[in-house]
N, C-alpha and C positions, 0 to 999 in steps of 0.2 A: 704373642706380642714381643717376647724376647726369646733369644736363642742361647742356650747354655752349651758351652764347649769346655772340654777338659784339656789341659796342657801338661805335657810331660815335665816341663821345667818348674812347675809350681803345683803344690798339693791342692790349691784352691781352684775351683772352677770360676770362670768369669762370665759376666753378662756382656754379650756383644751387641752393641746398638750402632749399626752403621759405622763400624770401625772404632767405636768408643768402648773401652773395657772398664767394667765396674766390678770390684770384688764382691762375692756373695759369701755368706756364712754357710759352712758345710755342717750338715747334721741330719739326723733322721727326720722324716716329715712328721710334723705335729698335726693335731686336729685342725688348727687354724690354717696350716700350710695345705692340708688336704682340701679345705674349703676354698682356699685361694686357687688351687689347681682346678677345682671344679668350675669356679667362676671364669678362670682363664679359658678353660675348654668351652664354656658356654659362649664366650666372646668370639672364640675361633669359629664355632658353629654358626654364629650370627653372620660371619663373613662368607659362609659356604656358598650361598646362592650367587653372590657376586663373583666369587672365584670360579664357579662352574660356568656362569654365563660368559665371563671374560675368556676362559680357556676355550670354550666351545665356539666362541666368535673369532678365535684365532689370535687373541691378544696374549702375548707372552707374559709369563710371571717370573721370568728369570732375569737376573741382573745382566747376564751375558747376551740377552736377546731383546734389547730395548728397541722400540719403534721410533721412527722419525716423525717430524711434525706432519708431513704429508700422509704418512701411513695412519697417524692418529685421526686426521681429517677423514680418510676413507672409512675408518671404523665408526666414526660418528655418523656418517651418511648411511652406512649399512645398518646401523642400529635403528634408524627411523623408517627404513623401507619395509613395509608390512601392510597389515590390514587397514590401518589408519591412512597411510599414503594412498592406497588404491581407492579409498572412499572420498578423496578430495573433490571429484566432480559432483558427487551427491551433496557434499558440503556446500559447494558453490550454488547448488540448486536452492539452498535455504537462505541465501543472502544476496545473490546476484553477482555479475561479473566485476563491476567496479568495486563494490564493497568487499567482494571476495579477495581481490588482490590487495586492497588496502588493509583489510582485516588480517590477512595472513602476515603481512609485513609488521603490523602492530603486535600481533601475537609473537612473531619471531623476535622482535626487539625485547618484549617482556620476558620471554623465555631465556634469551641470551643474558639479560641482566641478572636474573635469578640464578641461572646455572653458573655464571661467573662468580657470584657471591658464594655459592656452595664450594667451589674450588678454592677460592681465596681464603675462606675461613678454615677449610681443611688444611691448607698449606701453612697458615700462620699458627694453627694449633699444634702442628708437628715441628715447629721451629721456634726459635726465640725464647721468650721468658716462660712459656707454658711447658717446656720440655721437662724441667725439674719436677714440677707438680704432678704431671700426668705419669711420668716414669716412676715416681715414688709410689703413687697409688697402684700402678700395675704390679709393682713388686710387693705390695702389701705393707709398706713401711710408712706409717702415718707420721712418724717423727720427722722423716725427711720432708714430707709434704708440708709439715708445719714449720720447718726451718730450724729444728733443734740443733744447737752447736755440738752436742755430744755425739752426733752421728755424721760429723763432717767427713770421717774416713769412708763412709758408705755413699756419700753423695757423688753423682756424676760430675765431670768437669763443668764449670760454669759455662752457660751458653750466652752468647751476646744477645742482648735484649731485642734488638731489631734485626737479627740475623735472618737471611732468607734461606739458609741451608736447612733442609728438612732432615731432622734427626730421627724422629719416631717413625714406626712403620705406618703404612697407609691406613686410613679409616674408611669404613663404608658410609653410606648415606645416613642410616639411623644413628651410628656412633658419632658422626659429625654434628648432627642436630643436638644430640644429648650433650656433647662436650660444650657446645656453644651455650646451652642453657645452664650448664654446671659451672663454667669458669668465667664467663663474661658477665657484664653488668654487676660487678662486685659480688657475684654469687647470689644476687637477689632472687633469681629464678632457679636456683640449684635444686630445689625440691621438686621441680617439674621435669627434671632431666630424664628420669625413668619413664614418666608418662610420654614425653616427647619421643623417646626411642621406641616405645611400644606402639605409639600412634603411627609413627612413620613406617614401622615394620608392618603393621596391620594394613596400612594404605597400600604398601607395596604388594602384599599378598592379594588383596582384593583387586587391585588394578591389573596385575599380571594374570590373575585367574580369569578376569573378564576378557583379556586378550586371548586366552586359550579358547574361550567360548566363541569369540569372533572367528578364530581359525577353524573351528569345527563347522560353523555356519558357512564359511567360504568354501570349504571342501565339499560339504553336503550340497550346496546350491550348484556348484560346478558339476558335480556328478549327476545331479538331476537334469541339468541342461543337456549334457552329453548323452545320457541314457535316453531321454525323450527324443533326441534327434535321431539316434540310430535305431530306435524301435518304432518309429512313426509308421512304417509300412510292414510291421511284423504280422505273421499269420496268427489267426485267432487261437490256434492250438499250441502256440509256442510261449516260452517264458517271456519273450520280448513283449508280447501283447499284454501280459499281466503287468509288466514293469512300466509300460507307457502310460503317462498321466498319473503315476503313483504320487500320492501326497508327499509334499516336501518333508512332512514330519517323520517319515520312515527313513529318510536318507541319513540323518545322524546315526541312527541305529545300524544301518547297513555299513556305513563307513567306519563304524567302531572296530570292524575287523582289521582295518589298517591303523586306526588311531591308537588302540590299546597297546600293540607291540611297540610302537614308536614312543608312546608316553611312559612305558615301564622302564626305559633305559635310564640307568642311574649314574654309571661311571663316566667320568670326563673323557677318557680315551675313546669311548664308544660314541660320545656325543660330537666330538670334533668332526669326523667324516660326515655326519648328518648336517652339521652346520655349514661345512664347505659346499656340499651339494645344494643345500637350501639357498645359500647366498648366490651361487651360480644361476640357479633357476630363477630366483626372484629378480636379479639384476638383468638377466637376458629377457625375461618376460616384461620387465618394465620398459626396456629399450624398444621391444617389439610393440608394446601398447602405445608408446609415444609415436612410433612410426605409423601405426595403423590409424590412430585417430587424426593424425596430421596429413598423411598422404594416401591412406588406403581408400580404395573405391569399393564400398560395400554394396552399392546398388540398392540401398534401402529407400523406403518412401521418405520424401522430405518431411521436415517437421511441420506439424500443424501450427497455426498462429499462437494458440494457447500453450504450445510446447516449446516455443522458441526461447532462446536464452535471453534473460532480462538483465538490464543494467543494475537495478536495485530491486530487491524483493521486499514486499510489504505483506503483512505487518512485521514490525521489528521484533516481535516475540519469537519469530523463527530464527533470529540471528543467534540465539543461544544454542540452537542445534548446530549451526555452523561452528561456533566456538568449540563445542565438544569434539566434533570430528577433526577440526584443525589442530587442536591441542594433542589429540591422539596421534597425529601424523608428525608433530614437531618434537615431541619429547624423546630424549635419549638419556634421561636422568639416571636410569638404572645402571647404565654403563659408564657414566661420566667419570667417576673417581677411579675406576679401574683402568680406563684409558689414560688418565693422568699418571697413574702409578707405572704404567708400562712405557711411558715416554722417556727417551734419553734426556730430554730437556723439559721436565714437567712445568717449570715456571713459565714457559712460552705457550702453554695451553691457553692462558687468559692474559698473558703479558707480552711485552715487546721482546724481540722484533717480529715474531711470527703471528701472534694472536690467532692460534689455530682454531679455537672454539668459535671465534668471530667469523672466520672464513668458512667454517663448516656450516654455521647457521645461515650464512648468505647462500651457500649451495643448496641447503635443505629448503629454505624459503623459496628460492627460485624454482626448484623442482616441483614443490607442492603447488605453487602458483601456476606454473605452466600446465601441469596435469589437470588441475582443477579448472582452469580457464578454457583450455582447448577441449577437454572432455565435456564440459558443460555446453560450450558452443556447438559441439557436434551432436549431442544427444538431448540437450534441453531438459525438460521435466521428466524425461524417461530415465534419467540417471539412476542406477541401482547402487546398492551398498558397496559393491566392488566394480571398478570400471571393466574388469575382465568379463563380467557377466553381461555387459552391454555389447560386446563384440558380436557380430552377426553369426548366425548358424549357416550350415552348408558352405563353410569356407575353411579350407585346410589350415591356413595360417592362423585364423582366430582359434581354431580347435587346439593347435599346438600351443598358442599363448595361454589358453585356459588351463591346459594340462600342466604346463610349466609352472604357472602361478600356483595351482592347487598342490603340485608336488612340493614346491618350495615352502608353502605354508604348512603342509603336512610334516615335512622334515624339521621345521622350526618348532613344531608343537612340543616335542620333548624338551627342548631347551627352555622354552617359556614356562613349562610346567615344573621344571627343576627349580627355577627361581621361586615359584610358589611353594613347592613341597619342602624345600630346605628351610624357608622361613617359618612355615607352619610346623615343621618337625621340631623346631626348638621348643615351642610351648608344649607339644605332646610329649617330647622326650623328658622334659623336666617333670611332668606329671607322672610319667611311668616310673622314673627313678624315685620320686617322692613316695609313690604308692607302694613300692617294693619294700616290704618289711616295716613300712611305716616310718622310715627315716630317709633323709636325703643327703646328709653331709658326712656320712661315715660309711665304712665298709670298703671292700676291695674295689679299686678303681677299674679293674678288668671287668667287673660285672657291668659297667656302664660303657664298655667298648662298643663302637658302632658296628663291629663285625660279629657281635654276639648273636646267636640265632633268635633270641627273644626280641631284641630291638630291630633286627633285620626283618623279621616277620611283621612286626607292627608297622615298620616304615613302608613296606610294599603294600600292605593292606590299606594304609592311609593314601598312598599314591593311587591305587586302583579306585578307591572311593572318590578321590578328586577327579579322576578321568571320567568315571560314570556321571559325576555331577555336571561336568561340561557337556556331556552328551544329552543328559536330561534337560538342561536349560535350553540347549539348541533345538531339542524336539518341541519344547513349549514355545520358544520364540525363534523361529528359523530365519527371520529377516535380519539382514546384516546392518542396514543403515542405523536404526535406533540403537542397536547394541554398541556400535562404534561411537556414536555421539554420547551415549550414556557413560561409557568407560572414560572417554575424554573429558566430559564435563564434570564428572565426579572424581575419578581417580587422578587424572593428570592435572586437574585444577588444584587438587590437594598437594600432590607431589612436586609439581613444577612452579606453583605460584603461592599458594597459601602457606605451606610449611616454610619455604625459603623466605617469604615476607616476614613471618614471625621470627625466624632465625636472624635475619639481618636487623630487625628492630631490636632484638635483645643484644646483638653485637654492638650497636651504636646507642645503647640506652643511656649511658653516661658519657659526658665529655672527657672525663678522666678516669683512669683505672684506679684500683684500690691502693696501688703503691705510690700514688702521687704523681706519676708520670703522665704526660699527655697521651691520650688514647691513640694507638697506632691506627692508621687508616687501613682499609681493607686490602690495600695492595702492599702493605708492609713497609711503607716508606718511613724514613726518619722524620720526626717533627721538625718544624722550622726553628731557626735560631731566635727569631723575633717572637717571643712568647705571646705578647698581647695580640699582635696582628694575626698570628696563627690561631689563637683561641677564637677570635671573632670570625675568621674565615671558616674555622671548623664548626662553629655554632650554626652559621648559615648553611653549610653543607649538610649538617644533621637535620636542620629544618626542612630543606628541600628533599632530603632522602626520606624523612618520615612522611611528608606529603605524598611523595611518589608511592611509598608503600601503602598508604591509606587508599590511594586511587586504585592500585593494583589489587588490594584486598577487596575493595568494593566490586571491582570488575570481576574478579575470580569468584566471589560469592554469588553475584548475579548469574554468572555462567553455570555455577554448580547448582544453584536452586532452580533456575529456569530450565537448564538442560535436563536436570533430573525429573522435574515435573512433566515436561512435555514428552520426554522420551519414555518415561514409565507409562504415561497415558497412552502413547502409541503402542508400546509393547503389550499392555493389557488389552487394548482394543484388538490387536492382531492375534493375540493368544486365544481370545475368546471366539475368533473367527475360524476359518479353515486353515489358517497358517500359511497360505500360499502368498509369496511375495508378488509384487507387481510383475506382469508378464515381461519377459525379455524381448528386446528388439529383434 
């Protein structure tokens, strides 16, 4: 979180915080300093997954290579193109054309509101009056945090209370949630900050692990379609005859030959080429899919009356399945704060004049609505969990599209798994260090180095086990549709709606802060000069905000519970059957 540099002109090192120098006391590390170093290293490890995903997605981490607002918009769009996006026609199948477009727009507005709150809270916590407290705690100096006058020489220069200049380093999503619980609402919920961080991290692990399972299913289903097509007329004595009609449950195991090498890649410099190739394949495949479903002449049989696209689908209990799939295609919360960190004008991500996040959500909602609407109009109730699987056989263009989408998904597998493994590795690493010699806060720091053979072996074993876990689940549940909806309804309902709602509620819990000053709004503006009128207006704004959060919480809870129930029911029903998804068109 801080960077120590030595200067030749002074015998004391200084703490450099975005150009601000603060003297530190020189001396040999004590036991408490060793513990602080370990905690600081743990915090750095907690940011590893986001750093890896940002670097592999092409987002620079250097001050010299900041991205523009338009480049940030492109990164947000790329972060949402994947399994959830390709499942939008199947999502429209669960709600209908009219409600599909309306529902996608409502979800987009809800996601935009919550993601804006995440960014604004993170920016305010890294500027203004919170800098002194957070910086003091990071340096382990509780006296500064309490405001003792005896430590004035160690305090950083005073920060303007309503300053918009971000002084502290970026926070990841779990740290932002924990900081809100710790410092806002007059520290009323500070005791829940550790739980909030751990719960958010666990939700990230489970959600992105579910995305990896979806990727395995997409690759396996695509391989089965292509193999069955090219082995349809194979001789009885050939291997092609044995492969034709092989159960879909075998294909995750067969594709493990490709998945395991890609999933075992750990270093960022090796992930970047994979990500570039995956982005190219997915974007080209997406454009080709749009062209094919809009202008392609596939020569297929017309839709039967019962298969035609419907304006509204009943019963309404199926709408929760749409909500899960749509949320999975709209959420980019895992990349949000790192895109903000890489911007040359980070305040314009959710603020004037650019409003980059707002423009990106408009693009994402438009793309999702168009793919869902036109895909559902073309294939009706035949829509599969990935629109690429609906493309006709015996057509060279559709074969190329399927291969490109499968390759793009395969190359993204390692990136998504790294997000999961780095978050899971934090807890395992702490247990391994604690179990070594029965102590955790003493000993040589080099023993805990990530490059040590012991920890490296444990890391790769854990990563291999996680890869086999995605393959095993894909063998049990090879159908894509219920998995996409389940991940969206549970994982992204938590990450994109429920957790941000709780965070914003805590942020605006009181009308005033503990220092007696009026509570700064979430956009960091200075309070009005007319105190009474401003307090009344702020009270009504808080009431409206809490009502809005209550509605969003109810909506997200219904999507989570309903989506989980119906999707798990479908998954169990299909897992007890032959595991074969509905036939392709």
